[in-house]
VMD Tcl script that builds the backbone (N, CA, C; Angstrom):
set m [mol new atoms 480]
animate dup $m
set s [atomselect $m all]
$s set {name element resname resid chain x y z} {
  {N N MET 1 A 1.013 -1.280 0.057}
  {CA C MET 1 A 0.190 0.329 -0.207}
  {C C MET 1 A 0.814 1.052 -0.168}
  {N N VAL 2 A 0.553 1.982 -0.926}
  {CA C VAL 2 A 1.609 3.525 -0.988}
  {C C VAL 2 A 0.731 4.485 0.040}
  {N N LYS 3 A 1.700 5.032 0.841}
  {CA C LYS 3 A 0.804 6.306 1.444}
  {C C LYS 3 A 0.663 7.526 0.699}
  {N N GLU 4 A -0.608 8.096 0.771}
  {CA C GLU 4 A -0.683 9.163 -0.062}
  {C C GLU 4 A -0.053 10.239 0.657}
  {N N PRO 5 A 0.713 11.717 -0.063}
  {CA C PRO 5 A 1.427 12.299 0.649}
  {C C PRO 5 A 0.239 13.263 1.357}
  {N N ASP 6 A 0.616 13.786 2.317}
  {CA C ASP 6 A -0.014 14.945 3.202}
  {C C ASP 6 A -0.416 15.937 2.701}
  {N N GLU 7 A 0.414 16.685 1.735}
  {CA C GLU 7 A -0.089 17.811 1.250}
  {C C GLU 7 A 0.170 17.777 -0.397}
  {N N LYS 8 A -0.763 18.558 -0.922}
  {CA C LYS 8 A -1.020 18.329 -2.405}
  {C C LYS 8 A -0.007 19.538 -2.962}
  {N N THR 9 A 0.900 19.360 -3.915}
  {CA C THR 9 A 1.716 20.098 -4.451}
  {C C THR 9 A 1.105 21.329 -5.480}
  {N N ASP 10 A -0.448 21.271 -5.763}
  {CA C ASP 10 A -1.302 22.491 -6.352}
  {C C ASP 10 A -1.431 23.121 -5.127}
  {N N GLY 11 A -1.649 24.462 -5.005}
  {CA C GLY 11 A -1.933 25.384 -3.989}
  {C C GLY 11 A -0.910 25.165 -3.205}
  {N N LEU 12 A 0.621 25.135 -3.454}
  {CA C LEU 12 A 1.263 25.587 -2.396}
  {C C LEU 12 A 1.921 26.785 -3.207}
  {N N PRO 13 A 2.111 28.115 -2.391}
  {CA C PRO 13 A 2.008 29.562 -2.769}
  {C C PRO 13 A 3.441 29.679 -3.422}
  {N N ASP 14 A 3.031 30.947 -4.170}
  {CA C ASP 14 A 4.478 31.018 -4.937}
  {C C ASP 14 A 4.913 32.077 -4.197}
  {N N HIS 15 A 6.078 31.891 -3.543}
  {CA C HIS 15 A 7.020 32.864 -2.708}
  {C C HIS 15 A 8.262 33.224 -3.371}
  {N N VAL 16 A 8.709 34.283 -2.786}
  {CA C VAL 16 A 9.441 34.827 -3.365}
  {C C VAL 16 A 10.918 34.091 -3.277}
  {N N GLY 17 A 11.034 33.300 -2.128}
  {CA C GLY 17 A 11.961 32.317 -1.895}
  {C C GLY 17 A 12.298 31.201 -2.951}
  {N N TRP 18 A 11.172 30.642 -3.413}
  {CA C TRP 18 A 11.113 29.576 -4.773}
  {C C TRP 18 A 11.273 30.362 -5.423}
  {N N ARG 19 A 11.039 31.571 -6.100}
  {CA C ARG 19 A 11.844 32.582 -7.188}
  {C C ARG 19 A 13.024 32.666 -7.337}
  {N N LEU 20 A 13.452 32.976 -6.265}
  {CA C LEU 20 A 15.060 33.463 -5.975}
  {C C LEU 20 A 15.397 31.931 -6.413}
  {N N TRP 21 A 15.149 30.913 -5.639}
  {CA C TRP 21 A 15.993 29.159 -5.560}
  {C C TRP 21 A 15.687 28.735 -7.071}
  {N N GLN 22 A 14.776 29.130 -7.962}
  {CA C GLN 22 A 14.823 28.737 -9.183}
  {C C GLN 22 A 15.573 29.694 -10.393}
  {N N ALA 23 A 15.630 30.464 -10.086}
  {CA C ALA 23 A 16.536 31.541 -10.954}
  {C C ALA 23 A 17.794 31.563 -10.381}
  {N N SER 24 A 18.613 31.019 -9.196}
  {CA C SER 24 A 19.547 30.639 -9.011}
  {C C SER 24 A 20.170 29.522 -9.586}
  {N N ARG 25 A 19.187 28.588 -9.207}
  {CA C ARG 25 A 19.346 27.158 -10.145}
  {C C ARG 25 A 19.575 27.452 -11.502}
  {N N ALA 26 A 18.732 28.086 -12.308}
  {CA C ALA 26 A 18.947 28.407 -13.901}
  {C C ALA 26 A 20.266 28.987 -14.268}
  {N N TRP 27 A 20.598 30.216 -13.098}
  {CA C TRP 27 A 21.479 30.808 -13.746}
  {C C TRP 27 A 23.089 29.853 -13.634}
  {N N GLN 28 A 22.748 29.121 -12.510}
  {CA C GLN 28 A 23.722 28.244 -12.121}
  {C C GLN 28 A 24.378 27.159 -13.151}
  {N N ALA 29 A 23.364 26.370 -13.652}
  {CA C ALA 29 A 23.471 25.839 -14.610}
  {C C ALA 29 A 23.785 26.435 -15.993}
  {N N GLU 30 A 23.477 27.226 -16.730}
  {CA C GLU 30 A 23.501 28.185 -17.735}
  {C C GLU 30 A 25.296 28.568 -17.701}
  {N N PHE 31 A 25.371 28.662 -16.076}
  {CA C PHE 31 A 26.868 29.222 -16.060}
  {C C PHE 31 A 27.864 28.181 -16.350}
  {N N ALA 32 A 27.646 26.809 -15.768}
  {CA C ALA 32 A 28.107 26.034 -15.602}
  {C C ALA 32 A 28.457 25.296 -17.500}
  {N N ALA 33 A 27.211 25.619 -17.564}
  {CA C ALA 33 A 27.459 24.672 -19.445}
  {C C ALA 33 A 28.277 25.634 -20.048}
  {N N ALA 34 A 27.885 27.001 -19.578}
  {CA C ALA 34 A 28.793 27.729 -20.668}
  {C C ALA 34 A 30.593 27.843 -20.285}
  {N N MET 35 A 30.799 27.682 -19.334}
  {CA C MET 35 A 32.351 27.704 -18.754}
  {C C MET 35 A 32.866 26.137 -19.460}
  {N N ARG 36 A 31.901 25.138 -19.218}
  {CA C ARG 36 A 32.447 23.846 -20.092}
  {C C ARG 36 A 32.807 24.138 -21.645}
  {N N ALA 37 A 31.776 24.564 -22.717}
  {CA C ALA 37 A 31.631 25.296 -23.774}
  {C C ALA 37 A 32.874 25.593 -23.993}
  {N N ALA 38 A 33.144 26.388 -22.926}
  {CA C ALA 38 A 34.616 27.469 -23.089}
  {C C ALA 38 A 35.741 26.968 -23.257}
  {N N GLY 39 A 35.760 25.312 -22.692}
  {CA C GLY 39 A 36.899 24.439 -22.724}
  {C C GLY 39 A 37.063 24.227 -21.384}
  {N N HIS 40 A 36.316 24.314 -20.320}
  {CA C HIS 40 A 36.773 24.187 -19.129}
  {C C HIS 40 A 36.053 22.708 -18.774}
  {N N ALA 41 A 36.600 21.727 -18.877}
  {CA C ALA 41 A 35.681 20.420 -19.192}
  {C C ALA 41 A 35.580 20.157 -17.592}
  {N N TRP 42 A 36.255 20.331 -16.662}
  {CA C TRP 42 A 36.435 20.163 -15.398}
  {C C TRP 42 A 35.325 21.128 -14.537}
  {N N PHE 43 A 34.879 21.861 -14.913}
  {CA C PHE 43 A 33.747 22.764 -14.635}
  {C C PHE 43 A 32.353 22.067 -13.739}
  {N N SER 44 A 32.127 22.327 -12.781}
  {CA C SER 44 A 30.663 22.225 -12.592}
  {C C SER 44 A 30.319 22.198 -11.472}
  {N N GLU 45 A 29.150 22.528 -10.962}
  {CA C GLU 45 A 28.259 23.336 -10.014}
  {C C GLU 45 A 29.046 23.174 -8.498}
  {N N ALA 46 A 29.459 22.146 -8.478}
  {CA C ALA 46 A 29.728 21.629 -7.363}
  {C C ALA 46 A 31.396 22.199 -7.027}
  {N N ARG 47 A 31.886 22.167 -8.044}
  {CA C ARG 47 A 33.178 22.752 -7.682}
  {C C ARG 47 A 33.375 24.521 -7.674}
  {N N ALA 48 A 32.454 24.778 -8.561}
  {CA C ALA 48 A 31.764 26.120 -9.002}
  {C C ALA 48 A 31.496 26.527 -7.126}
  {N N GLY 49 A 30.726 26.059 -6.428}
  {CA C GLY 49 A 30.602 26.611 -5.057}
  {C C GLY 49 A 31.636 26.522 -4.531}
  {N N LEU 50 A 32.800 25.668 -4.768}
  {CA C LEU 50 A 34.067 25.950 -3.516}
  {C C LEU 50 A 34.611 27.232 -4.290}
  {N N LEU 51 A 34.905 27.473 -5.614}
  {CA C LEU 51 A 35.597 28.347 -6.040}
  {C C LEU 51 A 35.432 30.010 -5.621}
  {N N GLY 52 A 33.863 29.862 -5.254}
  {CA C GLY 52 A 33.522 30.693 -5.296}
  {C C GLY 52 A 33.746 31.464 -3.649}
  {N N HIS 53 A 34.291 30.449 -2.918}
  {CA C HIS 53 A 35.165 30.846 -1.511}
  {C C HIS 53 A 36.573 31.350 -1.575}
  {N N ILE 54 A 36.788 31.264 -2.918}
  {CA C ILE 54 A 38.527 31.230 -2.812}
  {C C ILE 54 A 38.765 32.588 -3.545}
  {N N PRO 55 A 39.452 33.352 -3.091}
  {CA C PRO 55 A 39.915 34.746 -3.335}
  {C C PRO 55 A 40.629 34.734 -4.501}
  {N N ARG 56 A 41.039 35.799 -5.299}
  {CA C ARG 56 A 41.889 35.572 -6.522}
  {C C ARG 56 A 43.451 35.494 -6.356}
  {N N ASN 57 A 43.734 36.354 -4.998}
  {CA C ASN 57 A 45.204 36.002 -4.121}
  {C C ASN 57 A 45.283 34.739 -3.434}
  {N N GLY 58 A 44.323 34.012 -3.448}
  {CA C GLY 58 A 44.023 32.758 -2.514}
  {C C GLY 58 A 44.014 32.728 -1.647}
  {N N THR 59 A 43.560 31.769 -0.247}
  {CA C THR 59 A 43.277 31.728 0.902}
  {C C THR 59 A 43.939 30.397 1.757}
  {N N ARG 60 A 44.041 30.788 3.075}
  {CA C ARG 60 A 43.995 29.315 4.025}
  {C C ARG 60 A 43.362 28.576 3.376}
  {N N GLN 61 A 43.374 27.016 3.757}
  {CA C GLN 61 A 42.396 25.769 3.389}
  {C C GLN 61 A 41.959 25.953 4.605}
  {N N SER 62 A 42.399 26.270 5.834}
  {CA C SER 62 A 41.369 26.212 7.221}
  {C C SER 62 A 40.116 27.362 6.670}
  {N N ALA 63 A 40.572 28.560 6.618}
  {CA C ALA 63 A 39.635 29.467 6.311}
  {C C ALA 63 A 38.455 29.291 5.393}
  {N N LEU 64 A 39.211 28.610 4.290}
  {CA C LEU 64 A 38.074 28.088 3.180}
  {C C LEU 64 A 37.119 26.754 3.794}
  {N N ILE 65 A 37.429 26.307 4.774}
  {CA C ILE 65 A 36.474 25.362 5.163}
  {C C ILE 65 A 35.747 25.555 5.621}
  {N N GLU 66 A 35.924 26.749 6.449}
  {CA C GLU 66 A 34.923 27.388 7.297}
  {C C GLU 66 A 33.925 28.223 6.045}
  {N N ARG 67 A 34.450 28.822 5.468}
  {CA C ARG 67 A 33.363 29.699 4.581}
  {C C ARG 67 A 32.571 28.623 3.754}
  {N N ALA 68 A 32.672 27.718 3.232}
  {CA C ALA 68 A 32.308 26.568 2.322}
  {C C ALA 68 A 31.228 26.353 3.209}
  {N N ALA 69 A 31.263 26.233 4.129}
  {CA C ALA 69 A 29.988 25.728 5.185}
  {C C ALA 69 A 29.703 24.034 4.541}
  {N N THR 70 A 30.416 23.140 4.638}
  {CA C THR 70 A 30.246 22.051 4.067}
  {C C THR 70 A 31.502 21.139 4.892}
  {N N SER 71 A 31.324 19.920 5.381}
  {CA C SER 71 A 32.296 18.977 5.705}
  {C C SER 71 A 33.469 19.381 5.493}
  {N N LYS 72 A 34.730 19.206 6.090}
  {CA C LYS 72 A 36.053 19.046 5.640}
  {C C LYS 72 A 36.290 17.888 4.864}
  {N N GLN 73 A 35.378 16.645 5.161}
  {CA C GLN 73 A 36.135 15.940 3.592}
  {C C GLN 73 A 35.714 16.471 2.144}
  {N N ALA 74 A 34.418 17.373 2.524}
  {CA C ALA 74 A 34.021 17.496 1.248}
  {C C ALA 74 A 34.659 18.504 0.408}
  {N N VAL 75 A 35.130 19.391 1.143}
  {CA C VAL 75 A 36.010 20.233 0.638}
  {C C VAL 75 A 37.791 19.673 0.376}
  {N N GLN 76 A 37.904 18.872 0.929}
  {CA C GLN 76 A 39.196 17.960 0.439}
  {C C GLN 76 A 38.776 17.195 -0.722}
  {N N GLN 77 A 37.876 16.713 -0.560}
  {CA C GLN 77 A 37.315 15.999 -2.038}
  {C C GLN 77 A 37.850 16.664 -3.282}
  {N N LEU 78 A 36.778 17.999 -3.103}
  {CA C LEU 78 A 36.818 19.154 -3.927}
  {C C LEU 78 A 38.083 19.637 -4.609}
  {N N LEU 79 A 38.832 20.264 -3.709}
  {CA C LEU 79 A 40.535 20.344 -3.684}
  {C C LEU 79 A 41.001 19.788 -4.204}
  {N N ASP 80 A 40.968 18.366 -4.058}
  {CA C ASP 80 A 41.970 17.113 -4.848}
  {C C ASP 80 A 41.777 17.177 -6.103}
  {N N GLY 81 A 40.455 17.559 -6.300}
  {CA C GLY 81 A 40.027 17.150 -7.832}
  {C C GLY 81 A 40.406 18.375 -8.807}
  {N N LEU 82 A 40.465 19.680 -8.034}
  {CA C LEU 82 A 40.602 21.176 -8.305}
  {C C LEU 82 A 42.327 20.833 -8.665}
  {N N GLU 83 A 42.936 20.140 -8.029}
  {CA C GLU 83 A 44.556 20.253 -8.163}
  {C C GLU 83 A 44.598 19.017 -8.949}
  {N N ALA 84 A 44.136 17.910 -9.201}
  {CA C ALA 84 A 44.427 17.226 -9.988}
  {C C ALA 84 A 44.154 17.559 -11.747}
  {N N GLU 85 A 43.273 18.574 -11.653}
  {CA C GLU 85 A 42.828 19.083 -13.001}
  {C C GLU 85 A 43.636 20.181 -13.200}
  {N N GLY 86 A 44.580 20.932 -12.013}
  {CA C GLY 86 A 45.753 21.857 -12.321}
  {C C GLY 86 A 44.761 23.143 -12.406}
  {N N VAL 87 A 43.910 23.136 -11.889}
  {CA C VAL 87 A 43.064 24.636 -11.494}
  {C C VAL 87 A 43.561 25.196 -9.997}
  {N N LEU 88 A 44.095 24.358 -9.185}
  {CA C LEU 88 A 44.149 24.849 -8.060}
  {C C LEU 88 A 45.712 24.691 -7.138}
  {N N GLU 89 A 46.453 24.974 -6.688}
  {CA C GLU 89 A 47.563 24.175 -6.103}
  {C C GLU 89 A 47.474 24.558 -4.644}
  {N N ARG 90 A 48.110 23.782 -3.750}
  {CA C ARG 90 A 47.938 24.105 -2.496}
  {C C ARG 90 A 49.703 23.975 -2.119}
  {N N LEU 91 A 50.098 24.722 -1.179}
  {CA C LEU 91 A 51.330 25.546 -0.791}
  {C C LEU 91 A 51.298 25.264 0.760}
  {N N PRO 92 A 52.557 25.190 1.214}
  {CA C PRO 92 A 52.795 25.156 2.996}
  {C C PRO 92 A 52.327 26.772 3.156}
  {N N ASP 93 A 51.923 26.889 4.240}
  {CA C ASP 93 A 51.396 27.970 4.503}
  {C C ASP 93 A 52.758 28.714 5.451}
  {N N PRO 94 A 53.654 29.681 4.824}
  {CA C PRO 94 A 54.783 29.996 5.686}
  {C C PRO 94 A 54.851 30.497 7.005}
  {N N ARG 95 A 53.286 31.039 7.703}
  {CA C ARG 95 A 52.709 31.563 8.832}
  {C C ARG 95 A 52.574 30.086 9.941}
  {N N ASP 96 A 52.089 29.311 9.186}
  {CA C ASP 96 A 51.873 28.207 9.813}
  {C C ASP 96 A 52.050 26.854 9.393}
  {N N GLY 97 A 53.185 26.001 9.757}
  {CA C GLY 97 A 53.805 24.743 9.422}
  {C C GLY 97 A 52.929 23.926 8.917}
  {N N ARG 98 A 51.715 23.723 9.809}
  {CA C ARG 98 A 51.036 22.859 9.233}
  {C C ARG 98 A 49.515 23.159 8.731}
  {N N GLY 99 A 49.323 24.139 8.436}
  {CA C GLY 99 A 48.717 24.467 7.575}
  {C C GLY 99 A 48.823 24.718 5.694}
  {N N LYS 100 A 47.929 24.869 4.688}
  {CA C LYS 100 A 48.313 24.992 3.823}
  {C C LYS 100 A 47.725 26.535 2.966}
  {N N LEU 101 A 48.325 26.980 2.323}
  {CA C LEU 101 A 47.638 27.787 1.382}
  {C C LEU 101 A 46.797 27.289 -0.128}
  {N N VAL 102 A 45.727 28.089 -0.700}
  {CA C VAL 102 A 45.078 27.414 -1.633}
  {C C VAL 102 A 45.123 28.184 -2.381}
  {N N ARG 103 A 45.691 28.517 -3.602}
  {CA C ARG 103 A 45.529 29.561 -5.021}
  {C C ARG 103 A 45.534 28.830 -6.001}
  {N N TYR 104 A 45.285 30.036 -6.980}
  {CA C TYR 104 A 44.736 29.595 -8.373}
  {C C TYR 104 A 46.261 29.231 -9.433}
  {N N THR 105 A 46.025 28.424 -9.830}
  {CA C THR 105 A 47.244 28.211 -11.086}
  {C C THR 105 A 46.919 29.259 -12.417}
  {N N ARG 106 A 47.772 29.293 -13.232}
  {CA C ARG 106 A 47.704 29.861 -14.437}
  {C C ARG 106 A 45.860 29.428 -14.877}
  {N N LYS 107 A 45.939 28.141 -14.675}
  {CA C LYS 107 A 44.854 27.533 -15.505}
  {C C LYS 107 A 43.562 28.370 -14.893}
  {N N GLY 108 A 43.806 28.185 -13.742}
  {CA C GLY 108 A 42.425 28.501 -12.736}
  {C C GLY 108 A 42.230 30.112 -12.933}
  {N N LEU 109 A 43.441 31.075 -12.928}
  {CA C LEU 109 A 43.187 32.144 -13.350}
  {C C LEU 109 A 42.622 32.717 -15.275}
  {N N ASP 110 A 42.811 32.002 -15.545}
  {CA C ASP 110 A 42.255 31.827 -17.301}
  {C C ASP 110 A 41.091 31.399 -17.075}
  {N N ALA 111 A 40.469 30.540 -16.340}
  {CA C ALA 111 A 39.271 30.136 -15.729}
  {C C ALA 111 A 38.385 31.158 -15.174}
  {N N LEU 112 A 38.748 31.590 -14.194}
  {CA C LEU 112 A 38.192 33.285 -13.482}
  {C C LEU 112 A 37.584 34.299 -14.719}
  {N N ARG 113 A 38.848 34.486 -15.852}
  {CA C ARG 113 A 38.411 35.599 -16.432}
  {C C ARG 113 A 37.618 35.420 -17.608}
  {N N ASP 114 A 37.341 33.477 -17.846}
  {CA C ASP 114 A 36.357 33.589 -18.946}
  {C C ASP 114 A 35.185 33.524 -18.066}
  {N N GLY 115 A 35.300 33.310 -16.717}
  {CA C GLY 115 A 34.035 32.793 -16.011}
  {C C GLY 115 A 33.689 34.616 -15.590}
  {N N ASP 116 A 34.301 35.560 -16.006}
  {CA C ASP 116 A 33.838 36.952 -15.974}
  {C C ASP 116 A 32.803 37.241 -16.908}
  {N N ARG 117 A 33.817 36.920 -18.215}
  {CA C ARG 117 A 33.175 37.323 -19.326}
  {C C ARG 117 A 31.933 36.471 -19.719}
  {N N ILE 118 A 31.709 35.045 -19.133}
  {CA C ILE 118 A 30.354 34.682 -19.433}
  {C C ILE 118 A 29.176 35.016 -18.585}
  {N N LYS 119 A 29.431 35.880 -17.086}
  {CA C LYS 119 A 28.782 36.388 -16.761}
  {C C LYS 119 A 27.756 37.275 -16.928}
  {N N LEU 120 A 28.987 38.024 -17.788}
  {CA C LEU 120 A 28.174 39.606 -18.399}
  {C C LEU 120 A 27.445 39.227 -19.705}
  {N N GLN 121 A 28.069 37.964 -20.220}
  {CA C GLN 121 A 26.996 37.530 -21.278}
  {C C GLN 121 A 25.853 37.093 -20.649}
  {N N ILE 122 A 25.499 36.243 -19.712}
  {CA C ILE 122 A 24.367 35.607 -19.085}
  {C C ILE 122 A 23.646 36.930 -18.823}
  {N N GLU 123 A 24.321 38.281 -17.722}
  {CA C GLU 123 A 23.659 39.398 -17.725}
  {C C GLU 123 A 22.863 39.871 -19.166}
  {N N ARG 124 A 23.861 40.087 -19.791}
  {CA C ARG 124 A 23.449 41.024 -21.457}
  {C C ARG 124 A 21.989 40.092 -22.091}
  {N N SER 125 A 22.167 38.619 -21.676}
  {CA C SER 125 A 20.941 37.952 -22.060}
  {C C SER 125 A 19.857 38.546 -21.498}
  {N N TYR 126 A 19.979 38.437 -20.186}
  {CA C TYR 126 A 18.690 38.664 -19.089}
  {C C TYR 126 A 18.531 40.117 -19.757}
  {N N ILE 127 A 18.822 41.105 -19.815}
  {CA C ILE 127 A 18.465 42.597 -20.266}
  {C C ILE 127 A 17.660 42.089 -21.501}
  {N N ASP 128 A 18.509 41.294 -22.056}
  {CA C ASP 128 A 17.505 41.219 -23.662}
  {C C ASP 128 A 16.037 40.842 -23.622}
  {N N ARG 129 A 16.176 39.695 -22.119}
  {CA C ARG 129 A 14.684 39.255 -21.873}
  {C C ARG 129 A 13.769 39.998 -21.457}
  {N N ILE 130 A 14.295 41.013 -20.188}
  {CA C ILE 130 A 13.156 41.657 -19.805}
  {C C ILE 130 A 13.476 43.364 -19.784}
  {N N GLY 131 A 14.733 43.719 -20.235}
  {CA C GLY 131 A 14.749 45.181 -20.431}
  {C C GLY 131 A 15.550 45.792 -19.394}
  {N N GLU 132 A 16.309 47.095 -19.963}
  {CA C GLU 132 A 17.332 47.256 -19.088}
  {C C GLU 132 A 16.637 48.150 -18.092}
  {N N GLN 133 A 15.585 48.599 -18.055}
  {CA C GLN 133 A 15.145 49.283 -16.644}
  {C C GLN 133 A 14.773 48.161 -16.078}
  {N N ARG 134 A 14.118 47.089 -16.099}
  {CA C ARG 134 A 13.942 45.747 -15.008}
  {C C ARG 134 A 14.940 45.212 -14.568}
  {N N PHE 135 A 15.590 44.930 -15.335}
  {CA C PHE 135 A 17.246 44.339 -14.969}
  {C C PHE 135 A 17.750 45.289 -13.792}
  {N N ALA 136 A 17.743 46.771 -14.364}
  {CA C ALA 136 A 18.500 47.478 -13.523}
  {C C ALA 136 A 17.681 47.653 -11.731}
  {N N ALA 137 A 16.393 47.314 -12.185}
  {CA C ALA 137 A 15.796 47.408 -10.607}
  {C C ALA 137 A 15.670 45.895 -10.345}
  {N N LEU 138 A 15.698 44.913 -10.682}
  {CA C LEU 138 A 16.028 43.836 -10.200}
  {C C LEU 138 A 17.314 43.854 -9.324}
  {N N MET 139 A 18.472 44.405 -9.858}
  {CA C MET 139 A 19.558 44.326 -9.328}
  {C C MET 139 A 19.830 45.245 -8.151}
  {N N ASP 140 A 19.320 46.600 -8.322}
  {CA C ASP 140 A 18.958 46.950 -7.089}
  {C C ASP 140 A 18.221 46.996 -5.708}
  {N N ALA 141 A 17.483 45.869 -6.199}
  {CA C ALA 141 A 16.240 45.631 -5.233}
  {C C ALA 141 A 16.911 44.548 -4.612}
  {N N LEU 142 A 18.033 43.228 -5.219}
  {CA C LEU 142 A 18.804 42.255 -4.869}
  {C C LEU 142 A 20.109 42.896 -3.853}
  {N N ARG 143 A 20.699 44.105 -4.230}
  {CA C ARG 143 A 21.347 44.889 -3.549}
  {C C ARG 143 A 20.741 45.184 -2.072}
  {N N SER 144 A 19.328 45.942 -2.045}
  {CA C SER 144 A 18.827 46.137 -0.950}
  {C C SER 144 A 18.416 45.290 0.042}
  {N N LEU 145 A 18.169 43.726 -0.380}
  {CA C LEU 145 A 17.968 42.986 0.208}
  {C C LEU 145 A 19.230 42.020 1.001}
  {N N ASP 146 A 20.256 42.003 -0.174}
  {CA C ASP 146 A 21.644 41.650 0.333}
  {C C ASP 146 A 22.156 42.588 1.948}
  {N N ALA 147 A 21.818 44.136 1.679}
  {CA C ALA 147 A 22.265 45.061 2.208}
  {C C ALA 147 A 21.417 44.761 3.695}
  {N N GLU 148 A 20.478 44.562 3.425}
  {CA C GLU 148 A 19.368 44.778 4.777}
  {C C GLU 148 A 19.703 43.294 5.519}
  {N N GLN 149 A 20.455 42.227 4.710}
  {CA C GLN 149 A 20.479 40.761 5.781}
  {C C GLN 149 A 21.915 41.255 6.444}
  {N N GLY 150 A 22.859 41.652 5.777}
  {CA C GLY 150 A 23.802 42.365 6.700}
  {C C GLY 150 A 23.778 42.997 7.349}
  {N N ASP 151 A 22.995 44.024 7.632}
  {CA C ASP 151 A 22.751 44.730 8.791}
  {C C ASP 151 A 21.739 43.805 10.107}
  {N N ALA 152 A 21.020 43.395 9.411}
  {CA C ALA 152 A 20.066 42.351 10.487}
  {C C ALA 152 A 20.973 41.267 10.805}
  {N N SER 153 A 22.162 40.870 10.414}
  {CA C SER 153 A 23.192 39.846 11.158}
  {C C SER 153 A 24.348 40.829 11.843}
  {N N GLY 154 A 24.234 41.913 11.930}
  {CA C GLY 154 A 25.428 42.292 12.133}
  {C C GLY 154 A 26.776 42.258 11.487}
  {N N GLU 155 A 26.840 42.024 9.822}
  {CA C GLU 155 A 27.893 41.823 9.116}
  {C C GLU 155 A 28.035 42.609 8.072}
  {N N ALA 156 A 29.011 43.333 7.844}
  {CA C ALA 156 A 28.941 44.067 6.313}
  {C C ALA 156 A 28.697 42.678 5.155}
  {N N PRO 157 A 27.564 43.018 4.095}
  {CA C PRO 157 A 27.130 42.247 3.303}
  {C C PRO 157 A 28.511 41.671 2.273}
  {N N ALA 158 A 28.850 40.665 1.786}
  {CA C ALA 158 A 29.800 40.160 0.915}
  {C C ALA 158 A 29.814 41.149 -0.406}
  {N N SER 159 A 30.855 41.239 -0.477}
  {CA C SER 159 A 30.990 41.723 -2.124}
  {C C SER 159 A 31.538 40.768 -3.300}
  {N N LYS 160 A 31.594 40.883 -4.389}
  {CA C LYS 160 A 31.798 39.945 -5.361}
  {C C LYS 160 A 32.490 40.497 -6.443}
}
mol reanalyze $m
mol bondsrecalc $m
mol representation Tube
mol addrep $m
C-alpha cells in the first residue's frame, strides 16, 4: 500500500524564496554549461560552489573550510579534484607549518577570466529578455535585500 502525501503540491504558495531558488539554479546551470563550452571540461556546479569562496589571491585551506559551510571531507575532495585538474595548488603556509594555502594556477586564473566574461554575457541575455530598466530594478532590489541581510546579522554584506 502506497501512502498518499499529506499535502498536495497544487496550491503551494508562489513565494519569493521559491522564485529566487529557481532563478539561482537556472543561472548556475547556464553558467556551468557555458564554462564547459568555453573549454573548462572540469567545471561543475559543485566545484563552482567551492571556487566562489577562494579569493583570486588565494586563501588558507582552514579558512576555506569555514567559509564553504560544508564538511572538511567534502572540501578536501573538491580540492583534490581541482588540484588534479591543475586549477588550484596547495602550498605550505609560511605562517603556520601545519597549514596549507590554496591558490589558483594559471589555468585557474584563465578560467576566472572566462567566468567573468560569461557572467556578463548571461547578464546581457537577461537584459535582452526583461529590458534594461527591469534588470536595473532587479539588481537594485537584490542589493537592497543583501544590504538589509548584512545589517540584520551585524555583518557587512559580502562583495563579489
